[in-house]
Every structure is written in C-alpha cells, then in structure tokens.
VMD Tcl script that draws the C-alpha trace (Angstrom):
set ca {
  {-176.14 141.99 56.15}
  {-177.59 145.45 56.20}
  {-181.22 146.40 56.23}
  {-184.22 145.90 58.51}
  {-187.16 143.57 58.77}
  {-190.43 143.82 56.91}
  {-193.78 143.32 58.61}
  {-193.88 139.64 57.74}
  {-190.44 138.99 59.23}
  {-188.45 139.16 56.01}
  {-184.98 140.58 56.22}
  {-183.91 142.89 53.42}
  {-180.31 143.08 52.22}
  {-180.28 146.01 49.84}
  {-182.94 145.28 47.21}
  {-183.07 141.55 47.91}
  {-185.47 139.80 50.24}
  {-183.73 137.15 52.34}
  {-186.32 135.29 54.36}
  {-185.22 133.18 57.32}
  {-186.59 129.78 56.31}
  {-188.29 127.84 59.09}
  {-187.07 124.32 59.85}
  {-189.03 121.63 61.64}
  {-187.49 118.42 62.86}
  {-183.85 117.32 62.78}
  {-181.45 118.44 60.04}
  {-181.26 115.95 57.16}
  {-177.67 114.90 57.95}
  {-177.29 114.84 61.73}
  {-175.00 111.81 61.57}
  {-172.53 110.58 58.93}
  {-174.42 109.36 55.90}
  {-177.83 109.85 57.50}
  {-180.36 111.46 55.20}
  {-177.80 112.56 52.63}
  {-179.98 111.19 49.88}
  {-182.55 113.78 50.90}
  {-180.21 116.74 50.36}
  {-180.41 118.29 46.87}
  {-177.02 117.39 45.43}
  {-176.59 120.25 42.97}
  {-175.99 123.89 43.76}
  {-174.14 126.80 42.21}
  {-171.14 128.17 44.04}
  {-170.45 131.87 43.51}
  {-167.36 132.66 45.53}
  {-168.24 131.31 48.96}
  {-172.02 131.64 48.47}
  {-173.94 128.46 47.59}
  {-177.17 128.96 45.65}
  {-179.67 126.14 45.23}
  {-183.33 125.64 44.35}
  {-184.97 123.31 46.84}
  {-187.93 121.32 45.45}
  {-191.33 121.67 47.17}
  {-191.00 118.10 48.46}
  {-188.38 119.38 50.93}
  {-190.70 122.01 52.41}
  {-189.98 122.39 56.11}
  {-186.43 121.08 55.85}
  {-184.88 124.07 54.08}
  {-182.90 125.42 57.05}
  {-181.51 121.99 57.88}
  {-180.46 121.46 54.28}
  {-178.66 124.79 54.26}
  {-176.84 124.05 57.51}
  {-175.90 120.57 56.24}
  {-174.39 122.03 53.06}
  {-172.46 124.66 55.00}
  {-171.23 122.08 57.48}
  {-170.04 119.64 54.80}
  {-168.37 122.25 52.53}
  {-165.70 124.29 54.26}
  {-165.54 126.72 51.35}
  {-169.21 127.72 51.78}
  {-169.96 130.71 54.01}
  {-173.57 131.42 53.01}
  {-176.34 129.20 51.61}
  {-179.25 130.74 49.66}
  {-182.39 129.10 48.32}
  {-183.58 130.64 45.05}
  {-187.33 131.20 45.45}
  {-188.10 133.12 42.26}
  {-186.92 133.23 38.68}
  {-184.90 136.17 37.41}
  {-187.16 139.19 37.62}
  {-187.16 142.49 35.73}
  {-184.61 144.01 33.39}
  {-181.94 143.77 36.10}
  {-182.26 139.94 36.13}
  {-182.21 139.61 39.93}
  {-183.93 136.74 41.73}
  {-185.24 136.52 45.30}
  {-183.62 134.24 47.84}
  {-184.24 132.66 51.22}
  {-181.27 132.77 53.57}
  {-180.73 129.21 54.82}
  {-177.33 129.35 56.52}
  {-174.55 131.81 57.26}
  {-174.95 135.42 56.25}
  {-173.73 138.04 53.81}
  {-174.09 137.96 50.02}
  {-171.05 140.00 48.96}
  {-168.32 137.68 47.73}
  {-165.34 137.27 45.42}
  {-165.62 134.67 42.68}
  {-162.45 133.37 41.03}
  {-162.23 131.60 37.68}
  {-159.34 131.05 35.27}
  {-157.15 133.64 36.96}
  {-159.84 136.37 37.08}
  {-161.55 137.69 40.20}
  {-165.08 139.11 40.25}
  {-166.48 140.88 43.29}
  {-170.26 141.08 43.49}
  {-173.34 140.95 45.66}
  {-175.12 137.70 44.78}
  {-178.41 139.10 46.02}
  {-178.34 142.24 43.88}
  {-176.76 141.34 40.55}
  {-176.86 138.49 38.04}
  {-173.91 136.12 37.74}
  {-173.70 132.67 36.16}
  {-170.74 130.67 37.51}
  {-171.30 127.79 35.05}
  {-169.99 129.64 31.98}
  {-166.37 130.11 33.00}
  {-164.93 127.81 30.33}
  {-167.20 129.36 27.71}
  {-166.00 132.83 28.61}
  {-162.40 131.68 28.18}
  {-163.23 130.07 24.84}
  {-164.61 133.35 23.51}
  {-161.68 135.39 24.86}
  {-159.22 133.03 23.16}
  {-160.61 134.12 19.77}
  {-159.68 137.78 20.29}
  {-156.96 139.46 18.25}
  {-155.23 142.25 20.22}
  {-156.41 145.65 19.07}
  {-160.00 144.62 18.36}
  {-162.99 146.74 19.30}
  {-165.63 144.63 21.05}
  {-169.16 145.27 22.28}
  {-170.89 143.31 25.07}
  {-174.55 144.00 25.94}
  {-176.01 142.58 29.18}
  {-172.47 142.71 30.57}
  {-173.33 142.16 34.24}
  {-170.33 142.50 36.53}
  {-167.94 141.91 33.62}
  {-167.29 138.14 33.28}
  {-167.32 138.33 29.47}
  {-166.02 141.88 29.03}
  {-163.00 141.60 31.30}
  {-161.43 138.47 29.69}
  {-161.93 140.09 26.27}
  {-160.08 143.16 27.49}
  {-157.34 141.03 29.03}
  {-156.88 139.41 25.61}
  {-156.24 142.83 24.07}
  {-159.67 144.10 23.00}
  {-161.10 147.54 23.77}
  {-164.55 146.72 25.13}
  {-167.78 148.70 25.27}
  {-169.83 147.03 28.02}
  {-173.54 147.86 28.36}
  {-175.53 146.99 31.48}
  {-178.89 148.28 32.77}
  {-178.32 147.48 36.46}
  {-176.36 150.34 38.08}
  {-175.26 148.05 40.90}
  {-173.72 145.66 38.37}
  {-172.00 148.58 36.62}
  {-170.35 149.62 39.87}
  {-169.08 146.10 40.48}
  {-167.91 145.84 36.85}
  {-165.87 149.03 37.17}
  {-164.26 147.70 40.34}
  {-163.62 144.32 38.74}
  {-162.04 145.86 35.65}
  {-159.55 147.68 37.86}
  {-159.05 144.64 40.07}
  {-158.11 142.58 37.01}
  {-155.83 145.21 35.50}
  {-157.99 146.24 32.53}
  {-159.63 149.39 33.86}
  {-158.45 151.39 30.86}
  {-159.76 148.84 28.35}
  {-163.40 148.53 29.45}
  {-165.82 151.41 28.80}
  {-168.99 150.93 30.85}
  {-172.36 152.39 29.89}
  {-175.28 152.06 32.32}
  {-178.46 151.81 30.27}
  {-180.81 149.63 28.29}
  {-178.93 147.73 25.59}
  {-181.70 148.13 23.02}
  {-181.89 151.91 23.48}
  {-178.12 152.27 23.54}
  {-177.71 150.34 20.29}
  {-180.26 152.61 18.62}
  {-178.50 155.69 19.98}
  {-175.14 154.57 18.61}
  {-176.37 154.56 15.02}
  {-173.36 154.60 12.71}
  {-170.87 155.96 15.19}
  {-167.47 154.33 15.08}
  {-166.38 152.15 18.04}
  {-163.89 154.82 19.08}
  {-166.64 157.46 19.08}
  {-168.95 155.14 20.99}
  {-166.34 154.57 23.69}
  {-165.21 158.20 23.82}
  {-166.84 160.10 26.62}
  {-168.32 157.09 28.37}
  {-166.87 158.24 31.68}
  {-169.30 161.17 31.46}
  {-172.09 159.23 29.80}
  {-171.99 155.88 31.60}
  {-175.13 156.64 33.59}
  {-177.27 156.08 30.51}
  {-176.74 159.42 28.76}
  {-174.92 158.11 25.74}
  {-177.19 160.02 23.36}
  {-176.06 163.37 24.86}
  {-172.50 163.63 23.57}
  {-170.24 165.87 25.58}
  {-168.66 168.73 23.60}
  {-165.64 168.88 25.86}
  {-162.53 167.55 24.12}
  {-160.37 165.08 25.97}
  {-156.76 166.05 26.58}
  {-155.52 162.79 25.17}
  {-156.73 162.16 21.64}
  {-157.81 158.56 21.07}
  {-156.62 156.73 18.02}
  {-159.58 155.91 15.77}
  {-159.69 152.97 13.46}
  {-160.88 153.90 9.97}
  {-164.46 152.93 9.25}
  {-167.42 152.18 11.51}
  {-168.24 148.89 13.11}
  {-167.04 146.74 15.97}
  {-164.74 143.82 15.23}
  {-166.50 141.58 17.71}
  {-169.79 141.33 19.60}
  {-170.40 138.92 22.47}
  {-174.08 138.72 23.34}
  {-175.04 136.76 26.51}
  {-178.75 137.14 25.75}
  {-181.26 137.00 28.62}
  {-184.06 134.48 28.23}
  {-186.61 135.58 25.62}
  {-184.67 138.62 24.37}
  {-183.32 137.23 21.09}
  {-184.39 140.38 19.24}
  {-181.20 142.05 20.53}
  {-179.40 140.36 17.62}
  {-181.27 142.63 15.20}
  {-179.85 145.64 17.07}
  {-176.31 144.29 17.31}
  {-175.77 143.26 13.67}
  {-175.66 146.85 12.27}
  {-172.96 147.74 14.81}
  {-170.54 145.04 13.64}
  {-168.36 145.61 10.58}
  {-168.50 143.25 7.58}
  {-166.16 140.39 8.39}
  {-166.63 140.97 12.11}
  {-167.49 138.21 14.59}
  {-170.62 137.73 16.67}
  {-170.94 135.20 19.49}
  {-174.62 134.94 20.34}
  {-176.24 133.00 23.18}
  {-179.87 131.91 23.26}
  {-182.15 129.37 24.94}
  {-183.71 126.85 22.60}
  {-184.87 123.28 22.12}
  {-182.65 121.20 19.85}
  {-185.47 120.94 17.31}
  {-185.44 124.75 16.89}
  {-181.77 125.06 16.00}
  {-181.92 124.30 12.25}
  {-184.61 126.94 11.68}
  {-182.71 129.44 13.80}
  {-179.56 128.96 11.72}
  {-181.54 129.55 8.52}
  {-182.88 132.76 9.98}
  {-179.36 133.91 10.88}
  {-178.14 133.19 7.35}
  {-180.98 135.30 5.94}
  {-179.66 138.17 8.05}
  {-176.29 137.94 6.32}
  {-174.52 135.87 8.97}
  {-172.40 132.77 8.43}
  {-172.65 130.35 11.33}
  {-169.20 128.88 11.89}
  {-170.02 126.90 15.03}
  {-172.94 126.19 17.29}
  {-172.71 124.33 20.57}
  {-174.82 123.50 23.57}
  {-173.74 125.13 26.84}
  {-175.86 123.20 29.35}
  {-179.52 122.54 30.06}
  {-181.67 125.19 31.71}
  {-185.05 123.40 31.70}
  {-186.44 120.06 30.48}
  {-185.66 119.98 26.76}
  {-184.30 123.54 26.71}
  {-180.59 124.32 26.52}
  {-178.37 127.36 26.30}
  {-176.76 127.47 22.86}
  {-173.74 129.43 21.63}
  {-173.41 130.52 18.00}
  {-170.12 131.79 16.58}
  {-170.92 133.80 13.44}
  {-169.31 136.12 10.90}
  {-171.10 139.08 9.36}
  {-170.84 138.72 5.57}
  {-172.25 141.99 4.28}
  {-172.59 145.60 5.29}
  {-176.26 146.27 4.67}
  {-178.62 144.30 6.89}
  {-181.86 143.07 5.27}
  {-185.03 144.71 6.57}
  {-186.17 141.60 8.41}
  {-185.89 140.34 11.95}
  {-184.67 137.09 13.42}
  {-187.56 134.66 13.78}
  {-187.23 132.58 16.96}
}
mol new
graphics top color blue
foreach p $ca { graphics top sphere $p radius 0.5 }
foreach p [lrange $ca 0 end-1] q [lrange $ca 1 end] { graphics top cylinder $p $q radius 0.2 }
display resetview
C-alpha cells in the first residue's frame, strides 16, 4: 500500500483510510473447529480481497477474525472490515485493514476480468449473474446508455454482446479502471466513457442522437460533454436515423430513483430500460403503477437480494411505449 500515517495512526491508501484494527486475546480459530461459530460467516470476495462487516459484538477480535479468514481461504490475500456505508457521489466506503495488504485486485466473473482498487471505487460482486442476464437481452448493433457505470461490470458485457455503450461515471478513478477494463476485455472501441454527474450529463444530452452523444467522448470524457468539439474526426461514424438509445441499464445508487426521470427521454419509443432500485416488497405495486404512468410497460420485475431487513434490490425490465414523456416524476 502507498501513503503515510495520520496523527491517530491510520494508514491511508490513496483516498481510503485503512486502520490497523487492534486485537486482544487469541484469534477466534487457533485450533481446528475452535471458535469458528464466532467468525462472521459471510463476506464479499472481490478478486482476492475479502470484505466483511463485523458486528459490534466482535469488538476487539477484528484482527483475529481477519487472520482466521485469510488462513482458511487460500484465495484471500487481503481482508477488509467495512466501517462505514457508501459515502458521497463516488460511493466509496471506509475500511479497516484486518489481514494482508493491498487493495488493487482483479475480479473475474463469467469470462470477464475487472481490475480495480477496492478501497477507491465501488464494485458489487454479487450481481454477476444479473449482469449476464441483462447482456443476454442485447441485439448486436444497439446503442446503450449506462449511468453510474463504475469500473464497467454492466457496460463491458453489453459491449461484448454487440452494443455500442455510453458509460457515465462521476468517479475519475473508476473511469480510469473502466477504460483499462474495456481494453482488457477486448471492447475498448465499443465503450465511450464520460466522467461526470449522470444527472447533469443527461440534461446536457438533450435530444442528441446516441451517435452524437458518443462522438467526441475521448475529448469530453472528463465531464465536458456540454462543450462539443468542432474538430471533425477523420473516420466518420455511421449514425442511426432518429434520436434515442435502444437500451438503458440503470444500476441506481440507494435513494437516487429520480435518475429514471432523466433517462426516459433519452430512450427511443420501443426501447428497453432495465432499472434497479431498493424497496420493500410492499412498495412494488405502487412503484409499477408510477412507471406505467410515465409511459413504461413493465415486462418483468425480480428481487436481486436483500440489502437490509425488509429491503431488497429489485430489477425492472421495461419498454418505453411513447415518445413524449408526461410532465410528472416517478413517485417512490
């Protein structure tokens, strides 16, 4: 890891605080079977980095738990304890370093490889099958848009399936990893990356066609999409007639459902929208009614795992039925 120490002994790796957790007493699993019921059994594995959230009842045993996990899982190089929720627009949490060292890793799923720094970008390893499900719906030649694209786990499979993808992400670190990952997975020419706020970028796009929106993103990808370059490219891009993306995939951050209001005008009539949100089951029927009032037909909705007691991540596959969007917003 790079970086120095803060006054209170915290070690910084880039923009992430990795605090060496103190441990008192013997590790929870010093002998076979001993104390294993005390080790939190569930953690996320991103490449060779294990991420867990240790309950307060284990206070004082964090380092031992981390060492026990590393010792019992040969594929784990680093163990992190998540000590804060996702913070800020960049959706990056804070972690305690429990075992090992280094947060840069390569995560592999369904034949794709994603390089990233777990401590500096957001990545959810539990949605691999969902990402493949969405990519399987792509027709080669589609134009697709993905806000909150992260390091590319939705955008890259879409591109591999034959779509030209406009990927929007506010975290410049994630954009750099996404560009590397697109090349690593052989779709560098199919993913146009724009570094900026998805809400502002959607407003700036207006009624521009997908080809126009993607054109010039090499010059504009640092959030300057609204300042179109006047320089003509040597190779003229083929433009599909008519505005509107064929597909939108929206992995919505918690509490940001209003992005759907910004995405709908960018999708052509008959185009597809896959929208993710966090809701209680009792809220789903009302949410579907609200989507229908916006001119969307919900073809499928499915739960994609629990995130809190009574709250789940839900996926909605929808089709846009009409061109003009009613002057109302989604009520959530």
